[in-house]
N, C-alpha and C positions, 0 to 999 in steps of 0.2 A: 503493498500499500503506499502511496506517494503522498505526503502531508505538505500542504502549502498553508501559510498564514497570511492574511491580509489584515494590515493595520490601518485603521481609519484615522486620519490625522490632517483632514483638510480644514477642520473649523478654526476659527480665529479666536475663539473664547473671548468675547467682548466683556463678559462679567468679570474678568481678571483685571480690567482696567489697565492695560499695560501696552506699550509698544511692540513689547515680545510676544511672539506667538504663544499661546497658553502651554502647548506642549513641549516647549523649550524652557519653561522655567524649571529651575532645579529643585529636587527633592532626593533626600538620600544620598547626597554627594554627587548627582549629575541629572541631566535633562530628564524630565518625565518619560519623554517617548524612548529614551535610551534604555531604561528599565524594560520596558515593553518589548523593544527590538531584540536586546539580548536574550530574553526569555523565549521570544519567538524563534529566533536563529538557532537556539540550543535544541529546538524538537523538529524543526521544518526539514524537509528534505530538500527544498529549494529555497532561493534567497526570498526572504519576506518580501511582499508587495506592500509598499507604503503609498497610500492615497493622499496625495496633497493638493492644497488649494493652487489656484492660478497665481502665478509669480512668486511662489514659496521658494526659498533658497536654503533656508537655515537647516532643514531635515537633510537635504542632499549632502550638504557640508559635513554633517555628522557621520553618515553612514558610506558616502561613496559609492563605490562599485559593490559593497557587501548587499545593498537592497536592489530591488526593481521598483521604479517609480511610475505611477500613473497620475494623471491631473484631473482633478473634478473643477471643470470649468465654472459650473455654477452649483451653490450650494442648495441642493434638493434632496437632502435627506440621505439616511444611511443606507436606504435600498438603492439608491442612485449611485452613492459612492462606492458601495460594492461592485456595482455593475461594471464600474469602471475598470476593474481588475479581469474582466471576462477575456479580453484579447491576449492577454500574458498567459492566463492558466487554462482556460478552456482546453480540454483533451490531455492536459499536462499532470493533473492532480487528482488523484482518487478522492482526496478529502479536501475541504477548504475550511480552516478556522479563521473566523473574523472576530477581531478585537478592537480596542480603542487605544488611541496615543495617550490618553490620559487616565488610564487605569494602571499606574506603575507598581501597585501592590500584587497584581496577578502573579501567580508563580508558575514557572515554566512547568512544574509537575501537575499543576491544575489542568493547564493546557492539554498536556499529554493525556491526563485522565478522560477529558472530555472527548478527545479524539479516539480513545480506546472505546469508549462508551458508544459513540457513533458506529465504529467499526463492528462492535461485538453485537450491536443490536440490528445491524443492517439499516439503521434508520435514514430517512432522508435529512433529518435534522435532529441533532443533540444540542441541548441549551443548558447553559449554567444556571443555577437557582440557589436561593439561599432561604432559610426560614427567618422572616424578620418580623418588626413591628407592624401591626395592620395600619398604622398611621403612615407608612411608608408611602412614597411617591411612585416606587417601582411598581411596573405591570404585574398583574396578579398571573401565576400559573394555574389554570383551570384543568382538573383531570375528571374523568368519569367514574363511575361505580368501580370500574375495575382497576383504577389507578392510571389508566392512560392520559397523556396529554391530550387535551382538545383545543384549547385555544389559549392565548395571551390577551387579558383585557387590562387596557391601560386605564388609570385612575379615572380620567375624565369621561372615558365611554362607561366605565362602570357606575358612575354617579347618575348616569341617564337611563340606566336600565331599571325594570321593575323589581328586580331582585339586588338592587345596589348594596344593601347591608350585608347580605350573604356574600357577595363578591369582595366587599371592601375587607371583610373579615378573614379572608384566604391569607394566610402567613407565609405561603410559598411565594417568592418574589423572583421576577425575571430579572437576570444581571445584565442581559444584553450581548452575551458572548456566545457565539454560536459555532458548531462544527456541521458542516453540510457534506452529503454525498455530494462530490464535484460535478459529475454529470447531470444530476437533478437539479443542482442550484442553477447552472448557466442555461439548462433548458427552460427553466420557469421564471428566473429574476427579470427578465424581461417584460412579464405579464403583471408586475406590481401596480395595484391602482393607486392614484393619486390621493392624497388626503390633505384636508386644511391643516396647516401648522401655523404658528404665530407669525412666522415671516413669509407665509405664502403657502403654497401646495408643495408636498414633498412625498417621497416614497419611503416607506417604513420597511425595515427589515423584518420587524415583528410579524408582518403580513405574510412572511413565508411560511409561518406556523399553519395559518389557516390555509394555505394553498395546499401543503402536505396534508392536512386531514382531510380536507375536500376531495382529494385525490385517493385517499385510503392508504396513504403512506404512513409509516411510523414516525413518531416523534417521541424522543426520550428526554428527560431532564436529570442532569447530575446535580444533586443538592450537595452544596460543600458547607463545612462548619464555620470555616474562619471567615466572617462576614468582612474583615478588614480588607481581603482580597478584592472585594468589590467596590472598595471606594474610589471615586474619581475624585478629580480636583478641577473644578471648575471656576473658584474664586480665590481669593486670598485665605480666606477662613478655611475653605477645605484643602488647600494646599499646606496649611499648618497643621491640619489634623493629619494629612497623610505624612507629614515629617516627623511627628510624633510617633506613628506607627513604625515607621523606618528605624527610629532610633531605638524602641523597644525592641524590634525584632532583632538588631545588631547587638544590642547589650544583652538579651537573653542569650543570644548565641554564645558570646564570649564567656558569660558566667557558666556556661555547661562545657566549657572547653579550657578550664584550669586557668581563667583570668580573673582577678579580684578587681570589682568595681565598687570602691568605697560608698558612693551614693550614685547608683545608676541614673536617677532622675536629672542629675545634673552634668552627666558626661555625654559628649555627642561623638558618635564612632560612624564615619561612612561605610558603605556597603563594601567596598574592594579592599578595607584595610586588612592587614593580617598582622596577628598578635600572638607571641608565644607564650607557653606556660609559665606560671608563677609570676607573671608582670602584675603589679598593682598601679591602677589608675585611680586619682584622687579627684575629688569634684571641681568642677569648672573647667575641665579639660575637653579639648576637641582635637580628634586624630580625624584628618581630612584626607581626601583622595585616595592614592593607591600607597600610602605609607606601610611601612613594615617596622613591627616594634619586636625586638628580639625576647628572648627569655629572661626572667629575673630582672626586667627594668622596672624603675619606679618613675610614672609620668604625673606630673601636677604637686600639688593643686594649681589651678589657674594657668594652664598650660596649651599652647597650641602646636601641634605636630602636623605639618603640612607638606604632601609629597616628599617624605624623608625616610631614611631608612636608619633605624638605631640598632647597633649591634647588642649582643647579650650583655646583661649587667649595666646599661646604661641609666643614669638619674638624669631627669631633667625637671627642675621645679622653678615654677612661675616663670617660665621662659618661652620664647618662640623658636621653634626650628623648623626651617622650610627647605626643599629644593638641595638637600645634602645628605650626606651618610656619615655617622658617628661611629667610631671605632668602639670595639667592646670595652665596656668599663669607662666611658666618658662620663664624666660629672658636669652637666651644664649648670652653672650657678643661677640664682633668681636674677630676675631683670635683665637677661641677656636676650640677644635677638642674633640668631645664626641665620643667614640666607645665601646658600650657595650660588644663586644667581648673581649675586653682587660681590662676591669675594674676588 
């Protein structure tokens, strides 16, 4: 089975109130879309296809020839954006997984599980779901008496139905990440209906669920336990929340791998950092980029390590070390700034 991944990254993210495109804002030490791309690249059999907006150059600068690019000239919805990938992928991938450039917490392992679910079921579509709060704005995953997925009902639509209370009480929520049978996807995506949206009429990818059910095709849902994986970041507040989750993930990882964090809530460690056993990190410390900290080091308090390599047994207290390597046993005294780029 050949798996392709399509990353929808054409939206400008106006709610971010920024000159920078939403997906290029950094979180967890690198641009949002970089997390998504790295996860996709690790499981895909083909270069990930990134759907970008007209005139967009930042994403291409990030990934170069590691990705395939298609342009969505008009912002006509998720269904339309996905359709842009058809010329590249039609007939080349048995499975097509579609995700978003502003969901940086979604793990590669979860993407792979979704693809496995679609393959095992032989379904036209496998979708990702979570059990959440009935007050959520996510669409509801509706199942029949036998537990089969029959439709996705968006909140606005649910409120207009006679059984609105029953529908809104459903706790299984649609995350919006899908894995399709490739041939079925490209045979049907061109038939999506236009729906009214805030900015005009759009084509919604969720309507592929209804199309599959109407044809008697199977639709399956993979419900995951970690709701954090489903967080997007469309505003600065949401970006801060995602950053906090990344920090907790990283800190939990190192606590489980022999590193002492004296106060995890006040320590910031980027995702690509490496730390040796029995190192102690004190409060107010930031370890950034692709820094490597050896074993038996002491870092902090109030210290910044940025793009640096510390040998075993180094002590760096209330100092800043960046773009350099420190030999084993180096002691950097308080109020020192070492920058290899300026040496």
